[in-house]
C-alpha positions as CSV (number, residue, x, y, z in Angstrom):
1,X,18.2,29.8,2.7
2,X,15.5,30.7,1.6
3,X,15.6,34.6,2.6
4,X,12.4,34.4,5.7
5,X,14.2,31.6,6.7
6,X,18.0,33.8,7.5
7,X,15.2,37.3,8.4
8,X,13.2,35.5,10.5
9,X,15.4,32.5,12.2
10,X,17.5,33.4,15.1
11,X,19.2,29.9,14.2
12,X,19.0,28.8,11.2
13,X,19.7,25.3,10.3
14,X,23.0,24.9,9.5
15,X,22.1,22.8,6.4
16,X,19.5,22.9,4.2
17,X,18.7,19.5,1.9
18,X,16.4,20.7,-1.2
19,X,15.1,18.7,-4.4
20,X,13.1,20.7,-6.9
21,X,13.0,24.5,-8.5
22,X,15.1,27.0,-6.1
23,X,13.7,29.6,-8.3
24,X,9.9,29.3,-6.6
25,X,11.4,30.4,-3.6
26,X,10.7,34.0,-5.3
27,X,7.0,33.7,-5.7
28,X,5.1,34.7,-3.1
29,X,3.8,32.0,-1.4
30,X,0.5,30.8,0.9
31,X,1.0,28.3,3.6
32,X,-1.3,26.0,4.5
33,X,-1.5,24.6,7.7
34,X,-4.1,21.9,9.2
35,X,-4.4,19.7,11.4
36,X,-4.0,16.0,11.8
37,X,-7.6,14.9,11.4
38,X,-9.0,17.8,9.4
39,X,-12.9,18.5,9.4
40,X,-15.0,17.6,6.2
41,X,-14.8,21.6,6.2
42,X,-11.6,22.1,6.3
43,X,-10.8,19.9,3.7
44,X,-13.2,21.8,1.6
45,X,-12.0,25.2,2.4
46,X,-8.2,23.7,1.6
47,X,-9.1,23.0,-1.8
48,X,-10.8,26.5,-2.5
49,X,-8.1,28.5,-1.0
50,X,-5.5,26.5,-2.8
51,X,-7.3,26.6,-6.6
52,X,-7.7,30.3,-5.5
53,X,-3.7,30.6,-4.2
54,X,-3.1,28.4,-7.6
55,X,-5.0,31.2,-9.5
56,X,-3.1,34.4,-8.2
57,X,0.4,33.0,-8.9
58,X,1.3,31.8,-5.3
59,X,3.6,29.1,-4.9
60,X,1.4,26.6,-2.0
61,X,3.3,26.2,0.8
62,X,2.9,22.9,3.5
63,X,4.0,19.9,5.3
64,X,4.1,16.6,3.1
65,X,3.4,13.7,5.4
66,X,0.0,14.7,7.8
67,X,-3.7,14.3,5.9
68,X,-3.9,17.3,5.7
69,X,-0.9,18.7,4.4
70,X,-1.8,16.2,1.8
71,X,-4.3,17.3,0.7
72,X,-2.8,20.7,0.2
73,X,0.2,18.9,-1.8
74,X,-2.9,16.9,-3.7
75,X,-4.4,20.1,-4.1
76,X,-1.6,22.4,-5.8
77,X,-0.3,19.2,-6.9
78,X,-4.2,19.5,-9.1
79,X,-4.4,22.9,-9.4
80,X,-0.9,23.1,-11.4
81,X,0.4,25.4,-9.1
82,X,4.0,26.2,-8.0
83,X,4.5,23.7,-4.8
84,X,7.0,24.3,-1.9
85,X,7.7,21.1,0.7
86,X,8.6,21.3,3.9
87,X,9.6,18.2,5.9
88,X,9.8,17.6,9.5
89,X,12.2,14.3,8.5
90,X,14.9,13.7,6.4
91,X,14.5,13.9,2.4
92,X,15.6,10.0,2.2
93,X,13.4,9.5,5.0
94,X,10.6,11.4,3.1
95,X,11.1,9.5,-0.5
96,X,12.8,6.7,-0.1
97,X,14.3,6.0,-3.4
98,X,11.3,7.2,-5.2
99,X,12.9,10.7,-5.7
100,X,11.5,10.7,-9.3
101,X,7.5,9.8,-8.3
102,X,5.3,12.5,-6.4
103,X,4.7,11.3,-2.7
104,X,3.7,14.3,-1.9
105,X,-0.5,14.1,-2.2
106,X,-2.8,11.3,-1.8
107,X,-1.8,8.4,-4.3
108,X,1.8,8.0,-3.3
109,X,3.8,6.9,-6.2
110,X,2.1,7.4,-8.8
111,X,2.9,10.2,-10.5
112,X,6.0,11.9,-11.3
113,X,7.6,14.6,-9.3
114,X,7.4,17.8,-11.1
115,X,10.1,19.3,-10.5
116,X,9.5,22.9,-12.5
117,X,6.6,23.3,-10.4
118,X,8.1,21.4,-7.0
119,X,10.7,22.1,-4.4
120,X,11.2,19.9,-1.4
121,X,13.2,21.7,1.2
122,X,14.0,20.2,5.3
123,X,16.8,21.1,7.6
124,X,17.0,17.6,8.7
125,X,19.6,14.7,7.9
126,X,18.9,12.9,4.7
127,X,18.0,9.7,6.5
128,X,16.8,11.6,10.0
129,X,13.0,10.4,10.5
């Protein structure tokens, strides 16, 4: 488990599915949260925050399925930052059979998933949506 899940959740999920490098959990993390329909200002701010976090050695934590989260994930990938992606569904529901492709951005399926710099976590059953 990520230490914070055990430390802060009264009942951590019974199981956590992971894809990628678990060592990324040891890095300091900066969580990027956004609305479903981010404004232009929010997009610009997200990119600036992610770029700064990457320069300062932070792992950038975000979701993956909403536009604001995808902007954070794509910005982190572009900045070559470590990424922690927390899913709101099961791994297979999110990535299907594309486990070798990076779908956590704006160009779904086109780039290879860098498992050294990316950790995907889900507390949901593999096919849950």
